[in-house]
GUDRENLUM-321256 format. One record per residue (C-alpha): residue in one letter; x, z, y. Coordinates in steps of 0.25 Angstrom, whole numbers, padded with zeros to 4 digits, always signed. Example, Ala and Ser with C-alpha at 12.3 -4.5 7.8 and 13.67 -1.06 7.14 Angstrom:
BEGIN
A+0049+0031-0018 S+0055+0029-0004 
// end
This chain:
BEGIN
M+0001+0000+0001 S+0004-0002+0014 K+0010+0009+0021 P+0005+0010+0036 L+0015+0008+0048 T+0022+0021+0052 D+0018+0025+0067 Q+0031+0019+0072 E+0027+0006+0066 K+0013+0005+0069 R+0018+0008+0085 K+0025-0006+0083 Q+0014-0011+0076 I+0004-0006+0087 S+0004-0019+0095 V+0002-0029+0084 R-0009-0022+0074 G-0015-0013+0083 L-0017+0003+0085 A-0022+0011+0073 G-0029+0022+0080 V-0035+0034+0071 E-0049+0031+0075 N-0047+0017+0072 V-0040+0018+0058 A-0051+0030+0055 D-0064+0020+0060 L-0057+0008+0052 K-0056+0018+0040 T-0072+0022+0041 N-0078+0008+0042 F-0068+0003+0031 N-0074+0014+0022 R-0089+0011+0027 H-0088-0003+0024 L-0082-0002+0012 H-0096+0008+0008 F-0105+0001+0015 T-0100-0014+0016 L-0095-0015+0004 V-0103-0005-0003 K-0090+0002-0010 D-0083+0015-0012 R-0068+0016-0013 N-0068+0018-0029 V-0073+0005-0031 A-0070-0004-0018 T-0058-0016-0022 K-0049-0021-0012 R-0058-0031-0009 D-0069-0022-0003 Y-0058-0016+0004 Y-0055-0028+0012 F-0068-0030+0014 A-0071-0016+0020 L-0059-0018+0029 A-0064-0031+0033 H-0077-0027+0036 T-0071-0014+0045 V-0063-0024+0053 R-0074-0033+0053 D-0082-0023+0062 H-0071-0023+0073 L-0073-0036+0075 V-0090-0036+0076 G-0090-0029+0089 R-0080-0038+0096 W-0088-0049+0090 I-0101-0047+0095 R-0096-0045+0109 T-0087-0056+0109 Q-0099-0065+0106 Q-0108-0056+0115 H-0097-0058+0128 Y-0098-0073+0126 Y-0113-0074+0125 E-0113-0066+0137 K-0101-0074+0144 D-0104-0086+0139 P-0091-0093+0139 K-0087-0107+0135 R-0087-0107+0121 V-0076-0115+0111 Y-0081-0120+0097 Y-0070-0123+0087 L-0075-0131+0075 S-0066-0133+0064 L-0070-0136+0048 E-0059-0124+0045 F-0054-0113+0049 Y-0044-0107+0040 I-0045-0091+0045 G-0036-0085+0033 R-0039-0068+0032 T-0046-0062+0043 L-0045-0047+0041 Q-0029-0045+0047 N-0032-0055+0057 T-0044-0047+0061 M-0037-0035+0061 V-0027-0040+0071 N-0035-0045+0081 L-0043-0033+0082 A-0030-0023+0082 L-0034-0016+0070 E-0023-0020+0059 N-0017-0005+0061 A-0029+0003+0062 C-0034-0007+0049 D-0020-0005+0041 E-0021+0010+0042 A-0035+0012+0040 I-0033+0006+0026 Y-0020+0013+0024 Q-0027+0026+0026 L-0039+0020+0016 G-0028+0019+0005 L-0029+0003+0006 D-0019-0007+0008 M-0021-0017+0020 E-0014-0030+0015 E-0022-0028+0001 L-0035-0027+0009 Q-0032-0040+0018 D-0028-0048+0004 M-0041-0047+0000 E-0047-0056+0011 E-0050-0071+0009 D-0042-0080+0017 A-0054-0088+0024 G-0047-0101+0020 L-0058-0111+0028 G-0045-0120+0031 N-0035-0130+0026 G-0024-0128+0035 G-0019-0128+0049 L-0031-0135+0055 G-0040-0123+0048 R-0030-0112+0052 L-0030-0117+0067 A-0044-0114+0069 A-0042-0100+0064 C-0030-0098+0074 F-0039-0104+0085 L-0051-0095+0082 D-0042-0083+0085 S-0034-0089+0096 M-0050-0091+0105 A-0053-0077+0102 T-0041-0071+0106 L-0042-0080+0118 G-0056-0076+0120 L-0063-0088+0120 A-0077-0091+0115 A-0073-0097+0102 Y-0082-0101+0090 G-0074-0107+0076 Y-0085-0115+0069 G-0082-0120+0055 I-0086-0120+0040 R-0088-0107+0031 Y-0084-0113+0018 E-0086-0106+0006 F-0073-0111+0002 G-0061-0112+0010 I-0047-0119+0007 F-0044-0118-0008 N-0036-0110-0014 Q-0022-0115-0020 K-0017-0111-0032 I-0004-0117-0038 V-0006-0118-0053 N+0006-0127-0059 G+0012-0130-0046 W-0001-0139-0042 Q-0011-0133-0033 A-0025-0129-0037 E-0036-0127-0029 E-0047-0116-0030 A-0059-0113-0022 D-0057-0103-0010 D-0069-0093-0011 W-0066-0086+0000 L-0080-0080+0004 R-0082-0074-0013 Y-0080-0059-0008 G-0088-0062+0006 N-0080-0064+0019 P-0081-0051+0028 W-0078-0058+0040 E-0089-0066+0042 K-0103-0065+0046 A-0115-0075+0042 R-0124-0079+0054 P-0137-0085+0046 E-0144-0084+0060 Y-0136-0095+0065 M-0138-0104+0053 R-0140-0119+0058 P-0144-0131+0051 V-0133-0144+0049 H-0141-0158+0046 F-0136-0167+0037 Y-0140-0182+0032 G-0153-0188+0036 R-0155-0198+0046 V-0157-0201+0061 E-0169-0204+0068 H-0169-0211+0081 H-0182-0208+0089 P-0185-0210+0104 D-0183-0195+0108 G-0170-0193+0100 V-0163-0195+0086 K-0167-0185+0075 W-0159-0184+0062 V-0169-0181+0051 D-0169-0179+0037 T-0157-0171+0037 Q-0152-0161+0026 V-0149-0147+0032 V-0138-0137+0028 L-0138-0123+0037 A-0125-0119+0043 L-0123-0104+0042 P-0114-0097+0051 Y-0103-0087+0048 D-0096-0080+0059 T-0082-0075+0059 P-0077-0066+0070 V-0064-0070+0076 P-0056-0061+0083 G-0048-0062+0095 Y-0034-0054+0095 R-0038-0039+0100 N-0047-0047+0111 N-0060-0041+0107 I-0066-0058+0104 V-0071-0061+0093 N-0076-0074+0091 T-0082-0081+0080 M-0080-0091+0069 R-0092-0098+0064 L-0092-0103+0049 W-0104-0111+0043 S-0108-0112+0029 A-0118-0120+0025 K-0132-0116+0018 A-0144-0124+0012 P-0156-0123+0019 C-0166-0115+0013 E-0177-0128+0010 F-0164-0136+0006 H-0168-0148-0004 L-0180-0137-0009 K-0191-0145-0002 D-0184-0157-0009 F-0195-0157-0020 N-0185-0169-0029 V-0173-0159-0028 G-0176-0156-0042 G-0180-0141-0043 Y-0178-0129-0034 I-0167-0124-0040 Q-0159-0137-0040 A-0162-0137-0023 V-0157-0123-0023 L-0144-0126-0031 D-0144-0138-0021 K-0141-0129-0008 N-0127-0129-0013 L-0126-0144-0007 A-0129-0139+0007 E-0120-0127+0004 N-0108-0134+0001 I-0106-0139+0014 S-0097-0126+0017 R-0094-0124+0005 V-0079-0129+0004 L-0068-0132+0015 Y-0060-0146+0012 P-0047-0143+0009 N-0040-0156+0015 D-0030-0153+0027 N-0026-0165+0036 F-0036-0175+0025 F-0048-0180+0027 E-0058-0182+0015 G-0071-0188+0020 K-0081-0180+0012 E-0096-0178+0014 L-0094-0164+0010 R-0084-0163+0024 L-0093-0169+0034 K-0104-0161+0031 Q-0094-0148+0034 E-0090-0155+0045 Y-0104-0159+0050 F-0110-0144+0046 V-0099-0137+0054 V-0101-0145+0068 A-0118-0144+0065 A-0119-0130+0065 T-0107-0127+0074 L-0115-0135+0085 Q-0129-0130+0083 D-0122-0115+0085 I-0114-0118+0099 I-0127-0127+0104 R-0137-0113+0100 R-0124-0103+0107 F-0123-0114+0118 K-0139-0113+0121 A-0139-0098+0120 S-0128-0098+0131 K-0129-0098+0146 F-0125-0111+0146 G-0135-0116+0137 S-0146-0108+0141 T-0160-0115+0137 E-0166-0106+0150 V-0168-0118+0158 V-0169-0131+0153 G-0163-0131+0138 P-0148-0130+0136 S-0139-0137+0146 F-0129-0143+0138 V-0121-0145+0151 C-0116-0134+0147 F-0111-0137+0135 V-0097-0136+0142 Q-0096-0122+0136 V-0096-0126+0122 A-0081-0132+0117 I-0080-0137+0104 Q-0066-0139+0096 L-0066-0148+0085 N-0055-0143+0074 D-0052-0158+0070 T-0061-0168+0067 H-0070-0158+0056 P-0079-0156+0067 A-0081-0168+0075 M-0095-0170+0068 A-0097-0160+0080 I-0096-0171+0091 P-0109-0179+0085 E-0116-0166+0080 L-0115-0161+0095 M-0120-0175+0100 R-0131-0175+0090 I-0136-0162+0095 L-0135-0165+0110 M-0143-0179+0107 D-0152-0177+0097 D-0156-0162+0099 E-0152-0159+0113 K-0156-0172+0119 L-0145-0175+0127 S-0141-0190+0129 W-0128-0194+0123 D-0119-0195+0136 T-0122-0180+0140 A-0121-0175+0124 W-0109-0183+0122 D-0101-0178+0135 I-0105-0162+0130 I-0098-0165+0118 V-0085-0172+0123 R-0084-0160+0131 T-0086-0150+0122 C-0079-0156+0110 A-0063-0156+0109 Y-0056-0161+0096 T-0043-0156+0090 N-0036-0166+0080 H-0025-0159+0070 T-0022-0173+0063 V-0016-0186+0064 L-0015-0189+0048 P-0025-0200+0046 E-0030-0193+0033 A-0035-0182+0041 L-0043-0189+0051 E-0058-0189+0048 R-0066-0201+0046 W-0078-0201+0039 P-0086-0212+0032 V-0097-0216+0042 D-0107-0218+0029 L-0106-0202+0027 F-0110-0199+0041 Q-0122-0210+0040 N-0127-0201+0029 L-0123-0186+0031 L-0123-0186+0048 P-0132-0200+0051 R-0135-0195+0066 H-0121-0191+0069 L-0117-0204+0064 E-0124-0210+0076 I-0119-0202+0085 I-0106-0206+0081 Y-0108-0220+0082 E-0113-0219+0098 I-0101-0210+0101 N-0093-0222+0094 R-0101-0232+0101 R-0099-0226+0116 H-0083-0222+0113 L-0081-0236+0108 E-0087-0242+0122 R-0080-0234+0130 I-0066-0237+0124 S-0071-0253+0123 A-0074-0251+0138 L-0060-0245+0139 Y-0054-0256+0131 P-0061-0269+0130 G-0059-0277+0117 D-0049-0267+0111 H-0057-0268+0098 D-0047-0261+0091 R-0046-0250+0100 L-0061-0248+0097 R-0059-0248+0082 R-0047-0239+0083 M-0056-0228+0092 S-0068-0230+0085 L-0075-0216+0079 I-0080-0226+0068 E-0068-0232+0059 E-0074-0246+0055 D-0062-0251+0043 G-0068-0251+0031 Q-0078-0238+0029 K-0084-0233+0042 K-0078-0220+0047 I-0079-0210+0059 N-0065-0207+0066 M-0069-0190+0067 A-0057-0190+0076 H-0062-0202+0085 L-0075-0194+0085 C-0070-0181+0090 I-0059-0187+0101 V-0071-0194+0106 G-0081-0184+0106 S-0070-0173+0113 H-0064-0171+0127 A-0052-0165+0121 V-0045-0169+0109 N-0032-0160+0105 G-0019-0161+0095 V-0014-0149+0091 A+0001-0149+0094 Q+0008-0158+0105 I+0013-0169+0097 H+0000-0169+0088 S-0009-0174+0102 N+0002-0183+0105 I+0002-0191+0092 I-0013-0189+0092 K-0013-0196+0107 D-0002-0206+0103 T-0008-0211+0090 V-0021-0207+0083 F-0029-0205+0094 K-0021-0214+0104 D-0034-0224+0108 F-0042-0211+0111 Y-0030-0204+0119 D-0029-0217+0127 V-0043-0216+0132 D-0044-0202+0133 P-0033-0195+0135 Q-0038-0183+0141 K-0044-0179+0130 F-0031-0177+0120 Q-0024-0164+0121 N-0015-0156+0113 K-0018-0140+0108 T-0006-0138+0100 N-0010-0128+0089 G-0007-0113+0088 I-0008-0100+0079 T-0015-0087+0080 P-0002-0077+0082 R-0012-0066+0078 R-0014-0070+0063 W+0000-0080+0064 L+0008-0068+0068 V+0000-0055+0070 M-0008-0054+0060 C+0002-0062+0049 N+0015-0056+0054 P+0014-0043+0060 G+0029-0040+0059 L+0033-0051+0068 A+0022-0048+0078 E+0027-0033+0080 V+0042-0038+0081 I+0036-0048+0093 A+0028-0036+0099 E+0039-0027+0099 R+0047-0037+0108 I+0036-0043+0116 G+0022-0036+0116 E+0011-0040+0109 E+0004-0049+0118 Y+0010-0060+0113 I+0000-0059+0101 R-0011-0066+0112 D+0000-0072+0119 L+0010-0078+0111 S+0017-0086+0121 Q+0024-0071+0123 L+0032-0075+0111 K+0043-0082+0120 N+0047-0068+0125 L+0053-0066+0111 L+0063-0075+0116 K+0071-0065+0122 F+0073-0056+0109 V+0078-0070+0103 D+0093-0063+0102 D+0089-0050+0101 D+0093-0045+0088 A+0083-0035+0086 F+0073-0045+0087 I+0080-0055+0079 R+0081-0044+0067 D+0066-0041+0069 I+0062-0055+0068 S+0071-0057+0056 K+0065-0044+0050 V+0051-0047+0050 K+0054-0061+0044 Q+0060-0054+0032 E+0050-0044+0030 S+0040-0057+0030 K+0047-0063+0020 M+0047-0050+0011 K+0033-0050+0013 F+0029-0064+0008 A+0041-0064-0004 M+0033-0050-0007 H+0020-0058-0007 L+0026-0070-0014 E+0031-0061-0026 E+0015-0054-0027 Q+0008-0066-0026 Y+0016-0076-0033 K+0025-0069-0040 V+0037-0077-0035 T+0050-0069-0029 I+0058-0076-0018 N+0070-0072-0010 P+0065-0067+0004 H+0079-0069+0011 S+0076-0083+0007 M+0073-0093+0021 F+0057-0092+0017 D+0055-0110+0021 V+0039-0111+0021 H+0031-0122+0020 V+0015-0120+0022 K+0004-0129+0024 R-0005-0137+0018 I+0001-0149+0009 H+0001-0162+0014 E+0012-0174+0015 Y+0011-0173+0028 K+0017-0158+0030 R+0028-0163+0020 Q+0029-0151+0011 L+0037-0163+0002 L+0047-0163+0013 N+0050-0148+0010 C+0049-0150-0006 L+0059-0161-0002 H+0069-0150+0005 I+0066-0140-0005 I+0072-0149-0017 T+0083-0153-0007 L+0087-0139-0006 Y+0085-0136-0020 N+0096-0147-0023 R+0107-0143-0014 I+0106-0129-0020 K+0106-0134-0033 K+0118-0142-0029 E+0126-0131-0022 P+0120-0119-0029 N+0133-0111-0022 K+0129-0114-0008 A+0124-0102+0002 W+0110-0110+0004 T+0100-0103+0012 P+0089-0097+0002 R+0073-0103+0003 T+0061-0100-0001 I+0052-0112+0001 M+0037-0109+0002 I+0027-0121+0003 G+0012-0118+0002 G-0001-0125+0006 K-0014-0131+0000 A-0015-0147-0004 A-0027-0153-0001 P-0034-0153-0017 G-0035-0169-0015 Y-0021-0171-0010 H-0013-0176-0021 T+0000-0177-0014 A-0001-0162-0009 K-0004-0157-0022 M+0008-0164-0028 I+0017-0158-0015 I+0011-0144-0021 K+0016-0148-0035 L+0030-0152-0030 I+0033-0140-0022 T+0029-0131-0034 A+0039-0139-0043 I+0050-0139-0034 G+0047-0125-0034 E+0047-0124-0050 V+0061-0130-0050 V+0067-0122-0039 N+0063-0108-0041 N+0067-0110-0055 D+0081-0115-0052 S+0092-0103-0055 V+0102-0111-0045 V+0094-0109-0034 G+0089-0096-0036 D+0083-0089-0024 R+0090-0099-0013 L+0076-0109-0014 K+0062-0106-0019 V+0050-0114-0018 I+0037-0107-0018 F+0024-0116-0015 L+0015-0105-0009 E+0001-0105-0014 N-0013-0106-0008 Y-0007-0107+0006 R-0018-0100+0016 V-0018-0094+0030 T-0016-0079+0022 L-0003-0085+0016 A+0001-0090+0029 E+0000-0077+0034 K+0010-0072+0024 V+0020-0082+0022 I+0022-0087+0038 P+0028-0074+0042 A+0038-0075+0029 A+0043-0088+0033 D+0057-0093+0038 L+0056-0107+0039 S+0043-0116+0043 E+0041-0131+0037 Q+0034-0138+0047 I+0039-0152+0042 S+0028-0162+0043 T+0030-0178+0045 A+0032-0179+0062 G+0017-0182+0066 T+0009-0177+0056 E+0006-0161+0058 A-0003-0161+0070 S+0002-0146+0071 G+0005-0135+0062 T+0000-0121+0064 G+0008-0116+0052 N+0020-0121+0060 M+0017-0112+0072 K+0014-0098+0061 F+0029-0100+0054 M+0035-0101+0069 L+0029-0088+0075 N+0032-0079+0061 G+0046-0083+0063 A+0048-0095+0054 L+0058-0106+0058 T+0052-0120+0057 I+0059-0133+0052 G+0047-0143+0054 T+0047-0159+0061 M+0042-0161+0075 D+0029-0162+0071 G+0014-0154+0075 A+0018-0140+0083 N+0032-0140+0078 V+0035-0149+0089 E+0030-0138+0098 M+0036-0127+0090 A+0050-0132+0091 E+0047-0135+0107 E+0043-0120+0108 A+0053-0113+0099 G+0066-0123+0103 E+0068-0135+0095 E+0083-0127+0091 N+0073-0116+0084 F+0065-0126+0075 F+0070-0135+0063 I+0065-0149+0067 F+0068-0159+0059 G+0061-0174+0055 M+0056-0186+0062 R+0047-0186+0074 V+0035-0192+0077 K+0042-0205+0082 D+0051-0204+0071 V+0039-0204+0061 E+0033-0214+0069 A+0047-0224+0070 L+0049-0221+0054 D+0033-0227+0053 K+0036-0240+0059 K+0048-0242+0052 G+0043-0238+0040 Y+0045-0226+0030 D+0055-0228+0019 A+0056-0215+0010 M+0065-0222+0000 E+0075-0225+0012 Y+0078-0209+0012 Y+0077-0206-0002 N+0088-0217-0003 R+0096-0211+0008 I+0095-0196+0006 P+0101-0191-0007 E+0094-0178-0007 L+0082-0183-0004 K+0082-0193-0016 Q+0087-0182-0024 V+0076-0175-0021 M+0065-0185-0023 D+0072-0189-0036 Q+0069-0175-0041 I+0055-0176-0037 S+0052-0188-0044 G+0062-0184-0056 G+0054-0172-0060 F+0064-0163-0058 F+0052-0154-0052 S+0045-0158-0061 P+0051-0159-0075 G+0039-0160-0083 E+0033-0171-0076 P+0042-0181-0069 D+0035-0189-0062 Q+0024-0177-0056 F+0029-0180-0043 K+0029-0195-0042 D+0018-0197-0030 I+0025-0188-0022 V+0037-0195-0024 K+0029-0208-0023 M+0023-0202-0010 L+0037-0199-0003 M+0044-0212-0008 H+0034-0222-0004 H+0022-0216+0004 D+0025-0203+0012 R+0017-0204+0025 F+0025-0193+0029 K+0040-0198+0028 V+0045-0185+0020 F+0059-0191+0017 A+0061-0196+0032 D+0063-0181+0037 Y+0069-0176+0024 E+0083-0176+0027 D+0081-0170+0041 Y+0073-0160+0033 I+0083-0156+0025 K+0096-0154+0036 C+0085-0146+0045 Q+0083-0137+0032 E+0097-0135+0033 K+0096-0129+0047 V+0087-0120+0042 S+0094-0116+0030 A+0108-0113+0039 L+0099-0106+0051 Y+0092-0095+0041 K+0107-0090+0036 N+0107-0086+0051 T+0096-0076+0052 K+0099-0071+0065 E+0099-0086+0070 W+0086-0089+0061 T+0079-0078+0068 K+0083-0082+0081 M+0077-0096+0079 V+0064-0088+0074 I+0063-0080+0087 H+0062-0094+0094 N+0052-0100+0086 I+0043-0087+0086 A+0045-0087+0103 G+0043-0100+0104 C+0028-0097+0095 G+0018-0093+0108 K+0014-0108+0110 F+0007-0109+0096 S-0003-0097+0096 S-0016-0103+0095 D-0021-0095+0108 R-0012-0104+0115 T-0019-0117+0109 I-0032-0109+0111 A-0031-0107+0126 Q-0026-0122+0127 Y-0039-0127+0120 A-0048-0117+0129 R-0040-0123+0141 E-0039-0136+0139 I-0050-0141+0130 W-0061-0130+0129 D-0062-0128+0145 M-0061-0112+0142 E-0052-0101+0147 P-0045-0091+0136 S-0044-0075+0139 L-0036-0063+0134 E-0046-0053+0138 K-0052-0044+0129 I-0067-0043+0130 F-0074-0030+0130 L-0082-0023+0119 S-0097-0019+0123 N-0092-0006+0126 G-0083-0010+0137 N-0070-0007+0130 V-0059-0018+0127 L-0055-0014+0112 D-0042-0014+0108 
// end
């Protein structure tokens, strides 16, 4: 059982972990026991660890409720502009510890749980991750919610309450196997169902045009049931709401159809409607045009817009006292579309304003463009959403009509600007006509929004210069950059309290709200005591993670080796294969000169592959196969180990990131829109080896390029190589070490039982590698040699780490959200606390 801190340790940790006052601790114990008794109906004799977790969760949740109600009251009274963040993914992870951090309850809860004879870490480990996202896009949405609450914005996250989130990954004989993530099996203490706000959502049917307007009739109805989750700001008494919709069949579902084949079958068929919110599509950066997915996208949008309009009409601005709601005041609403997944908001809002509210086209369109803004997250062509027109015709016939009319007016404008330029009209149309007719959702979003942003400077430039150049030419004022960020609450204070404390001892704790203050650490870059403290915290995190690996996976690693970590979704563009080539090269070198003083490394690679992505699954098998050979070679010993981190998810990230020495960010230049894992490693004292891609460019700029391990082609080099034609064989024939590595993979050195096991990977790398792995191989290996050399000098390495931490200020999601607020939503962030009803500002 973890012992509580001594008084001296507590005084050190008061700032970051909150005060453990005697009354506070006594109250928490009382409420814990009350919940165990009344909520869970258990006593200490029969309660399980899970019961204790739920009792604690309810106890902590009690501290949110008053603030949550008061915040919503405050918004009702003040009627501020509201922002709605629409996303098909919110990758939240666990909620308990994050809530304790943001409410300053951590020390008090630790003490209370210790006095009750329980172990806090054991209880926290009972919580399931809310894995309602695939990777960066979904986790960004979660960080943004934290920052919007911390900055006092009247913000709402809207998405889907998937019954099954991202699959759990099991590695079986070196291969990925998926199992369903039944995260709600034991219930979710953080959500509150709100059946009183249930909304109908319509599908199918047909459109009738009457003199008095348009009617969408004979539709099938699915009900959207909202579940609310509180989103606390950092110690400012603000609690915003994330509202996730669950699909329910209406009571009369099919029962009225006498042709259904009986009552029992009709009841069983309710499942069909409820499948809409059953499962998250597990694709990252890949579009799969399935009808169920389009239903999900429309479902979240239709339910959310009804809610937005209901709330608008109830506000002072939308008040119906005079002559019905004044939609000219709809400027009080901002809608942010997280990628094109919620793009249906544009035609759906158009349908509501025209067909239901009887506004003219021009008035309605003006409102929509002022209200909506679109964030682009990728330039990979296979990720862009293009929905077949015939799917729309069947599922959403009214919306198809509206999209056609949006397109007609859009193309009319373009042909007036560029008379006779038919190729431009074809390129810019919302409807792609080559082969099967498809709707280009990105084009719909750009035309229907007043702001379009990329997520790192280089990505925003690529968008303007290439993918959306035609749109930039006609509307340059729409295009912006908003470099992504991460919340320092979860990604430093919560996951790395030791580092947060060492920083607070030097510069105070205000940096947690204003991360730009980290630059003040530069004063200590030559301070021996600070260098020692930073180094010690890292070593403790490494020991802790090594223990975790031993407990969970029975693998023993050398905690004094360099922890070289590559965790993210498995994808060809992220180039886990380039890392594999380095591992094998290093292995070959150690075997060739076993008596040389090699810098020991533990290379950890983790991440999920989309279940249908064959190459990605082969990459996982290759990594595990390399590990089998390397880890069992007695000549190599513990100078090189390769670990595949199974089931990488938010909770595992929180453990491995504080322990990493080296962060691998090695995508082909021009492919990773931003990356946010890169920022988490930087903030937690790892150095980065990376290409000039995504936010790496800005990270190197902030820390100083001399404190970054940059290698490989820049975007212009990639373009030049594309023009010239990339020939993998040229590198294979010219570089002996690369040839040796590839011959080992293709010759069955890593698959002795099945020599051609990796033939598909070899064929891809040699003949159709879109991401040019070989082109960066030599420079990557050289750069890794520099990394190994510097790691031998702990002091110089740590000074470089300090430069990196000090350069992290820009990468707080607080900065990102402040920019969205001021430059897109026309809202002003605030760091003020709100008063609770007793007039106190609670600490």
